[in-house]
BATORMI-641624 format. One record per residue (C-alpha): x, y, z; residue number from 1. Coordinates in nm, 2 decimals. Layout:
BEGIN
> x, y, z, nr
> X, Y, Z, NUM
...
% end
This chain:
BEGIN
> x, y, z, nr
> -2.90, 0.23, 3.07, 1
> -3.06, 0.56, 3.13, 2
> -2.99, 0.61, 3.47, 3
> -2.58, 0.49, 3.37, 4
> -2.45, 0.89, 3.32, 5
> -2.25, 0.89, 3.07, 6
> -2.03, 1.20, 2.91, 7
> -1.95, 1.27, 2.55, 8
> -1.60, 1.46, 2.38, 9
> -1.41, 1.48, 2.13, 10
> -1.14, 1.21, 2.15, 11
> -0.80, 1.31, 2.18, 12
> -0.51, 1.12, 2.03, 13
> -0.42, 0.98, 2.39, 14
> -0.78, 0.79, 2.33, 15
> -0.67, 0.62, 2.01, 16
> -0.56, 0.31, 2.20, 17
> -0.89, 0.24, 2.38, 18
> -1.02, 0.35, 2.03, 19
> -0.87, 0.01, 1.93, 20
> -0.89, -0.21, 2.20, 21
> -1.28, -0.16, 2.16, 22
> -1.23, -0.22, 1.73, 23
> -1.05, -0.51, 1.80, 24
> -1.29, -0.67, 2.10, 25
> -1.52, -0.71, 1.79, 26
> -1.36, -0.84, 1.54, 27
> -1.37, -1.26, 1.62, 28
> -1.74, -1.23, 1.63, 29
> -1.76, -1.19, 1.29, 30
> -2.08, -0.98, 1.30, 31
> -1.92, -0.59, 1.28, 32
> -1.60, -0.52, 1.06, 33
> -1.43, -0.65, 0.81, 34
> -1.08, -0.64, 0.91, 35
> -1.01, -1.03, 1.01, 36
> -0.71, -1.00, 1.29, 37
> -0.62, -0.72, 1.51, 38
> -0.54, -0.37, 1.49, 39
> -0.25, -0.19, 1.62, 40
> -0.26, 0.14, 1.70, 41
> -0.02, 0.31, 1.46, 42
> -0.24, 0.14, 1.21, 43
> -0.51, 0.38, 1.30, 44
> -0.31, 0.71, 1.32, 45
> -0.46, 0.80, 0.96, 46
> -0.82, 0.74, 1.01, 47
> -0.78, 0.94, 1.36, 48
> -0.67, 1.22, 1.23, 49
> -0.88, 1.24, 0.90, 50
> -1.18, 1.32, 1.16, 51
> -1.19, 1.72, 1.19, 52
> -1.49, 1.97, 1.32, 53
> -1.74, 1.84, 1.07, 54
> -1.66, 1.46, 1.03, 55
> -1.56, 1.42, 1.44, 56
> -1.50, 1.08, 1.65, 57
> -1.61, 1.11, 1.97, 58
> -1.58, 0.94, 2.33, 59
> -1.81, 0.81, 2.56, 60
> -1.68, 0.77, 2.88, 61
> -1.88, 0.54, 3.20, 62
> -1.74, 0.65, 3.53, 63
> -1.42, 0.83, 3.43, 64
> -1.41, 0.49, 3.16, 65
> -1.39, 0.53, 2.78, 66
> -1.70, 0.28, 2.73, 67
> -1.75, 0.31, 2.38, 68
> -1.64, 0.57, 2.08, 69
> -1.86, 0.72, 1.78, 70
> -1.76, 0.84, 1.45, 71
> -1.87, 1.04, 1.17, 72
> -1.70, 0.99, 0.85, 73
> -1.68, 1.13, 0.49, 74
> -1.96, 0.95, 0.26, 75
> -1.77, 0.88, -0.06, 76
> -1.51, 1.15, -0.01, 77
> -1.67, 1.41, -0.27, 78
> -1.77, 1.78, -0.22, 79
> -2.18, 1.67, -0.40, 80
> -2.17, 1.44, -0.08, 81
> -2.12, 1.66, 0.20, 82
> -2.46, 1.65, 0.35, 83
> -2.43, 1.28, 0.38, 84
> -2.19, 1.09, 0.69, 85
> -2.14, 0.76, 0.74, 86
> -2.21, 0.69, 1.15, 87
> -2.03, 0.45, 1.36, 88
> -2.08, 0.29, 1.72, 89
> -1.84, 0.11, 1.91, 90
> -1.93, -0.05, 2.24, 91
> -1.72, -0.20, 2.51, 92
> -1.76, -0.51, 2.53, 93
> -1.92, -0.45, 2.90, 94
> -2.17, -0.17, 2.73, 95
> -2.31, -0.38, 2.49, 96
> -2.71, -0.49, 2.53, 97
> -2.73, -0.23, 2.78, 98
> -2.94, 0.01, 2.57, 99
> -2.60, 0.28, 2.57, 100
> -2.65, 0.18, 2.16, 101
> -3.00, 0.39, 2.14, 102
> -2.89, 0.63, 2.34, 103
> -2.59, 0.74, 2.12, 104
> -2.76, 0.71, 1.84, 105
> -3.05, 0.96, 1.95, 106
> -2.72, 1.20, 2.02, 107
> -2.57, 1.15, 1.66, 108
> -2.92, 1.30, 1.52, 109
> -2.91, 1.61, 1.73, 110
> -2.51, 1.66, 1.63, 111
> -2.58, 1.61, 1.31, 112
> -2.80, 1.88, 1.30, 113
> -2.44, 2.08, 1.43, 114
> -2.30, 1.99, 1.17, 115
> -2.53, 2.03, 0.91, 116
> -2.55, 1.66, 0.82, 117
> -2.89, 1.59, 0.66, 118
> -2.79, 1.21, 0.61, 119
> -2.68, 0.99, 0.78, 120
> -2.58, 0.61, 0.68, 121
> -2.45, 0.31, 0.81, 122
> -2.24, -0.01, 0.67, 123
> -2.37, -0.30, 0.83, 124
> -2.30, -0.70, 0.74, 125
> -2.64, -0.83, 0.74, 126
> -2.62, -1.12, 0.94, 127
> -2.55, -0.85, 1.25, 128
> -2.95, -0.86, 1.35, 129
> -2.94, -0.66, 1.66, 130
> -2.74, -0.39, 1.50, 131
> -2.98, -0.41, 1.20, 132
> -3.24, -0.39, 1.43, 133
> -3.07, -0.09, 1.61, 134
> -3.08, 0.06, 1.35, 135
> -3.45, 0.04, 1.24, 136
> -3.55, 0.13, 1.55, 137
> -3.42, 0.46, 1.51, 138
> -3.54, 0.53, 1.18, 139
> -3.31, 0.37, 0.96, 140
> -3.43, 0.22, 0.69, 141
> -3.22, 0.02, 0.39, 142
> -3.12, 0.19, 0.10, 143
> -2.88, -0.07, -0.08, 144
> -2.76, -0.35, -0.05, 145
> -2.42, -0.57, -0.17, 146
> -2.48, -0.97, -0.15, 147
> -2.14, -1.10, -0.08, 148
> -1.92, -0.84, -0.08, 149
> -1.69, -0.92, 0.21, 150
> -1.51, -1.32, 0.33, 151
> -1.52, -1.44, 0.67, 152
> -1.42, -1.76, 0.71, 153
> -1.49, -1.83, 0.38, 154
> -1.81, -1.75, 0.40, 155
> -1.96, -1.54, 0.16, 156
> -2.17, -1.24, 0.39, 157
> -2.37, -0.96, 0.24, 158
> -2.34, -0.58, 0.36, 159
> -2.70, -0.33, 0.38, 160
> -2.66, 0.00, 0.35, 161
> -2.87, 0.17, 0.60, 162
> -2.96, 0.50, 0.54, 163
> -3.18, 0.79, 0.80, 164
> -3.24, 1.17, 0.64, 165
> -3.18, 1.38, 0.93, 166
> -3.25, 1.73, 0.79, 167
> -3.41, 1.83, 0.46, 168
% end
């Protein structure tokens, strides 16, 4: 993956259909998201507009095609948590398992410093071992567990909260 040139830029509204397509590609696996049906662009407009300079949404391009996206979102929406952000990374199907996730995760650490983010958190299903291994490889630790809070195809699923101190 290190040999593949990537470009990371802030998302624009015209990118939203590609963002949604990448997101929707993860639903069927029942590993990544609690959505059970595909979402439509119109339903993601509010989410898109919640991103701002301190909590951006970035587009990752490989060979001038959108191949991934990264999102920082407010954690819990209260001012006392302003130094903590939730990170999400979604990869196009063709890019999974090629090292791009780790490259992007490292990139988020540098961005966190510029955004005065001291803590990153990630919410990952406990059965999504590949994502948990990736985040743990880059220094995330389990900060919490919400047992059986989701039900996917009649199976109760745990949600793991991973965290990493970036700046302190």
